[in-house]
N, C-alpha and C positions, 0 to 999 in steps of 0.2 A: 246268195238263195232268197226267195220268193217268201212271204209270210206264211209262216206254218210250215213250211217243206219239210223242216227237221222235227218240229214238236208236235203233236196233236193237241188239239182243241182243249181235251181234258185236262193236257199236263200245264196249260199256258193259266187256264182258270184255276188248276190247284195253285200254283206258284202267286196267281194274283192274288188268290184271297189271301194269303201267308204274307204278300207283300204288304198291302193295304192295312195292315194291323199297325195302330200309331205309335210312332217312335219305336219299332222293331226291327231293325235290320236283318237281311236275309243272306244268309253264305250258299251259295250253289257250289256243290262240288263234285268231281269227277275225275274220269281218266282225261290226262292230254288228248283233246282233239276231239273232244267229244260235244263241244258245243255250250261250251258253261258260257263264254260271252257273249256269242249270238244269242242265247236266249236273254241274258243280262241286257242288253241293246235294246232286242224285243220289248223286254216288259217297261224300260225305261224310255222307249223313244219319243213317247209325248210330252217330256219333261224337258226343263231347262237343265240339262248336264253338266256337272263336274266329272272327269273321269280320272283317276288317279292307275296309271299302269308303269311298266318297268321304263318306259320313257322318262320317268319321275325319279329315278333311283342316282342318288348321291347328287341333285340336282339342286333339293329343298333341303335350306338347312335346318329348319323346324317344321317339320312336315304337318302337326298336328296344329300349330297355331295357323298356317296357310289354308289348312281344309276350315277349321272354325272359323277365320275370318273371311276367308270367300262366301261360304256357306249362310253365315251369319249377317254379310253385308248384303247377300242377295234376298236376305229375308226381310231385312228393313226396308229395301228398295220395294221388295213387290207390295208391301203392306199400304202403301201410297197409290199403288196403280187400281183401276177398276178390276179388270180381270185378272183371276186369281189363277196363274199357270202354277202347273205341278212343276217339284224343283227335286232333282235326284242327284244319286252321287256312286259313282261306281269306282269300286276299289278293285282292281282288276288282279288275279295272279299273287295274292297275297305270301305264295311261299317264296315266289321270288326275291323280296323283301327279305323276308327271313336268311334268305341265306346270300346275299348282296350286298345290302344294306341294311344292319341292324338297328341304326339310329331310328330310321323312317319306319322299319317295321314295328319297334318299340313305341313310336307317335303316334302311330294306326291305330295300334291297342288301346293306348291312354285315351286316346278320342273317343272310340268306341265304348269304353268304358265310363266316361263320364254322362253317357245317356243325354247329352244336349245336341240333337240333332236339327231343331231348328225347322219340323215338320218337313223332311225331305226324304223322300223315298231311297232307302240306303240298302246297295248290293254289294258284296264283298263276293268274291271268285277265288278257288284254290284247287289245287290236284287233290284227289283223294287220300294218297299219302301224306299229307299234311294234318290231315283232320286230327289226328292223336298228340297235335301239338301242346305241350303241355302250356303253353302260355295264351294258345287259342282257346283253349278248353275253358281259360276264366271268364270268357267274355261271353254275354247273355245273346246268343244269337239263334234265330232260327235256322235251321237247317233243312235244304234238300238235295239228294242225291240223284244226279242227273245222271242214269244209265240206259240201256236197252239189251233187250235179249236179242239175239241172233237175228231173228224175223223181223224184227222192229227194224233193226241197222241196217238189213239187207234193203228192204223196201225205202226205206229213207235216201240210201245211197243211188238205188233206181231211179227217186223222184229228182236228185240231183243230176244224176248222170240224162235225164229226160228234160230238166231244166235248161241244164248247161249244153246242150245238141251235140252230147259223147258220141260218135258213130262207131262205135262196139257192138261185137254179135253179144248174145245172153252168156254166150262161154266166155270170152274173154272180160265181160264184165262181173262173171261170177269170182273168177282170178283175183282181179284187181282188188275186188271188194274182200274175199278172206284175205288177202295178203296186206292190207290196212289195217286190221288188227284193230278195228271199231276206231280206227279215227279218220275223221272226217277230213281232214286237212292232209291228212295222207291219201287218202283216195283222190280229193280233188287234183291234188297235184301229181300225183301219179296219171291223171286221165290227163290233164293241160300237159305234161311233160311229154307225152307221145306226139299231143297233136301239134304243139306250139315249141317243141324243143329247147324251150327254154320258159320254166315254169317259174312264176314267184319266189316259190320256196319249194325245193325237190327232194330234200334230204332227211330233215326231222331224224337227225341221228341224235339227239340230245346236246344241251350245253357243251358238255364235258367232253365229246366227242367232236363237236365243230369245233371244241375250239382247239383240240390236239391238232385238226387236219390244217386249222388256219398256220399253226406252229410251223407245221411238218413241211406245208408245199407251197409253190407259188401260185397263185391264183391272179386272172386279170381283174378288173374293176365290176365287170360285170358279173362273173361268177361269183365275186365276193359278196356282191347284194343278192343273188340267187341264194347264195348255202345261208346267208344270217337274217334276211330279213325278219324283222319282228324281234331279234331277239340280238340286235347289234350291240346297243349299248354292253347287253352282260358278256357277250363274249368277248367285247372291246376289254373289259374291266377285266375278264379272268387272264386275257393276254397280258395284261400291263404287270400283273402279278407274278406270273409265270413263266413269263418269258426269258429267254438268256440270249445273251447279246449276238452269239453263232445266229440265231433265229430272226433275228431283225433284218427286212428287207424293205 
């Protein structure tokens, strides 16, 4: 999507003002598909970015040390450069680490609690349902709730449809917008599937339901990529934990 297609200028400026507070991480929370990652990347687009997300699940033995070493080394290196590039850290979908990689989740929180950010702009994203996590509550973070009323969501979807050149009538778009239930990913996927008959990700059933389908049904390779795009590692870990011999193929 083009810059500010989803987010109004006032929203971006508001979040930017919070983000620019020295050494104060920003937590962006909202419903799945509400555009948390898109907003975070927009805010950090002019930084040298370190991104931690579900691709790092169970890949890093000591994630706290990994993050600290990376941003500290980068900070020291930039001290000797004439241009002072801004640096950013995005920790995306924190709730997935809590659910699937407890050690990394603890390491991330330990990093945040130490308040040693080396002048990095730091954004964390999570789903609304995770906001009351007792461990997360103990971390001092600025919080921003990314949400829309239906009128805002509807207009944004129309902007996306125009930008993507979806060829639907207003009545057809009305139905797709309503059925997407405030989820931009679902809206775009539904529109793209009808056009291409093979969208990047067209189910959005949730991790548990996707895992169940993968265990119970046979899919070709293209279907597997289509159904699991973005959550491959989480679904694979689920399958490894729950699969039985009869379902292996």
